[in-house]
N, C-alpha and C positions, 0 to 999 in steps of 0.2 A: 602591335593591336592593342587596342586598348580595352580596359576591363570596365565593366559598368556593374551598378548596384541594382539588384532586383530582390523583390520580397516574393517568399515560395508560396502559392496557393495550396500546396500539399507536400507530404513528406516525400522527400527524394534521399534516399540513403547516402548516396556520395555527396550530397550538398548540406542538407539539413532537415528541419522540421517544418509545418506550416506555420507561416508569420515570421521565420527568419530572414534577415537582411544577410545577402551573401553577394560576393564580388564574384562575377563570372567574366569570361572573355563575350565581347560584343558580339560574336558570330555565333557562338553557343546559345545566348539569350535570344537573339532575333531568330534564329533558324530553328532551334529547338522549343526552349522553355516558354517562349511567347505563343509561338504558334500553337504548341499543345495545351495551352492555357496552365502550365504549371507554375507559372510565375508572371508577376505583373513589375513594370517599372516603378522604381523607388519614387519617381516625381508623380506617378499618377495617383488620382484621388481614391482607388481602389485599395492602394498601398495602405493608406492612413488606417482603414477599416480593418485590415489584414494586422497591422501592426498592433493596433489597438485591444484586437481579439487575443493575440498572442500575450499580450500583457496581462489582461485580465486571466488568462489560463494558468499563467505561471504564479499569478497572486493567490488563484484558489489552489493551486498546489502547494504553495507555501503554506497557506493556512490550514490546508489539511494535514500535512506533515506536522506543523506545531500542534494542532489539535491531538492528533494520535500520540505526540512525544508527550503531552501533558497526560492523555488518558493512562499511558503505559506507566508512567512515574507514580500514578496513584495507585498502582497495582502493587508496589513494594510492600510486603509485611501484610497484606490483605489475607482475610481467613475467610475461607468459604465451608459451607456443611452441605452434606448430601445426606438424606435419610433413606435408607434401603430396607428391603424386607430381608429378613434373616430366617434361619431355619432354627430347631431347637439346639443345635450346637453353636450357636450365633456366627453362622457362615453365610455372608450375604448370597443373595440369589442372583444379583447382577454385579458386574464389575463396573467400577467408575472408569470410564475410557477419556482420551484426548479430547473428544468431541463434546463430551459433557462438560469438562472443566472450562473449555474454550467457549462455550455456550454461555455459561454463568459469569465468566469474566468478560464476555463480549471482544473476545479476541481471535485472531486467526489460528486454526489448529497447527499451521507450521511454526508457529512459535514455541508450540510446546514438543517436548520429546519424552513421553511417560509411558511406561508400560501400564496395562490396566490394572486398577488398584483394587485388590480382591479381599481385603481384610479391614474389618472394622478399625478404628483408631484415627491417629493423627498422621498425615503423610506431609513430606514436605517437595514440592514441585517447581522444578526451575523454568524459568520462561527466558527465551532467548529473543531479545528486541533491541534493535539499533546498536550492536556491539556490546550491550549491557545484558548480565545476567541477574534475572530478578527472583528472589524466592517469596511463593506463596503457599500457605497452609491450607491443606485440604484434609477436613475432618470428616470421616464416614461414620455415622450413627445409626443405631437400629431404629426403623419405624415402630412407632407405637400403637 
């Protein structure tokens, strides 16, 4: 039996993602994929649209990854400051948490593993991103 090439209309876990060109048995394509509109033949005009859409999605993904990578590289050695209210003994009323640091750096909280910072002064925070570990300086100062 011969194999034919089809372009997938939607993601099929056993075959691939939308827009992928896959080789399948002729009967499987004719009796299942084409009937359920899960795929179109590679020779059909619709396939060109699906392929172009897939290429543009991949291009956008690559652009996003490179943008994210450059943004992460800019974080190395960066210093951020937080001003917090303190009591008479210079103890902050509020701890600086991962959420606050991530918001200030415009990154995901999952990249940080930090206990809440509860003291004034300078703290070094590690950021894990793309198999790299970056250090950012966080300075907690009393509000005036």
